[in-house]
Phi, psi and omega in degrees: 000311182296326178295321179296321179297315181295321182295336178271358178076020181285139181245347185228137174235142182240130178251140178289150181298325181294327175296318183296320186294333183259316188267349183076122187304311185296319181295319181292319178301317183293328179291318187275325197232030178299124179064013179266129184281061182239148171272138183241128177240143178247127179297128184235189183293343183275003182236061184254131175196173178299316179297319181293321178298318178296321179296318180294320179296318178296320179299315181293320181296312182295323185262009182306314179301317179296318181295313181296317180297318183287321184278322187252352180059038173219156174293152175286121186248127178246127176261125177242133172209158176237143179216160176281173182297334178263019170084014180271134177254358179199159174283176184298333180280349186099352179296127188234354182281159177069030175286314186262191186271171177297323181294318179291326177294326176297323177293325177296321178299323178294317178301317179297318181295340179266358186256150175281331181207152175241129182251133172226170175263168182296331182296325179292326176297318182291318190268320190249341177050053183284163173262328180059052175244156181295330183051246187287351184277354181071199179080178180279174180265113182286153172299139177258125184238126178251123175262119181210123178287326188255346185057035181268072175216167190298155176287337178242118180204154181302323182291341180270001174268106187253021181294328180249325184229130180287152178229136173241133175251123177253134188211175177286142181300130177091357183290126173037070183304318181295323179290325175300319178296322178296316178299316180298324179293337177273354182093009179274129177282135178241128179238126181261144175236145177300315174228114184283119178207157184302321183297314180292327179293315180291328175297319178296318180291327175298314180298333179273000174094011181288142183255317185224131183238135175250123178262117177240055188253174178280186186298319184295310180290324177299314180298320179294320179294318180294313181294336177281349178078023183262353182268129181251339185210144182234131172247108181249126178252117182253116184266142179284063181225160179229132175254314181060214178250039185275003177057042178283129184279332182235148181294337180288354178268004184292167176263111183268132182279152178250144180056043178286142177218164179222157179213133176276111184286310175201160180290135178258004181274133180235134178274134179261000000 
């Protein structure tokens, strides 16, 4: 990085105040600019304006994964889910893809492209057979991580094809040894835990150097991740559709509303 700065002839670097408060100014300077002939300024309390506030918010947003990892010693975790207007995240069969629109799915591809890894549960492998690649969103290809206590999913699945994107399966120690050998023969990494839970998994990913994690899991694993305190940000997509108790096997059988609109009645956020 410092070589790139010098090659461009830059003489000044600016650090956001929020970075300084968490990472410590001197430590950050030494990481970025060792032996680099640049002047470094840190945005402070004496530079406040509407434009500056927007700049600071953008700085914090862009650097959120770095800040969380440095301050909390865990990867920055984003939970993404889509649901119908009546709160359903899957059809009666467990099929969960195609709830939201093409535009929202494009945003999900962008989220994947910004993540170091994408985590799902074994049920999604069984029901939806996803690839979990950024596709139209650009960006790099994140590691695909499947959390499954029982390893009860098909021997042939898109996620088990690692020719373009690596896959890691994390599971309970001793689960289906023969299936673990099959996964290894396909090039899939298998990691065992004494007790499989989100907290231990994110600690493991922190030790491996991961910065940002995207959780695209079902209700059970999502609830476990939230209760474990590992989720820092949520992207929820609410589709103007209704599933109800109609026992629809596929999401394409839902009842789609016409002329749907929304209004924020009052803020539901409370400061503690």
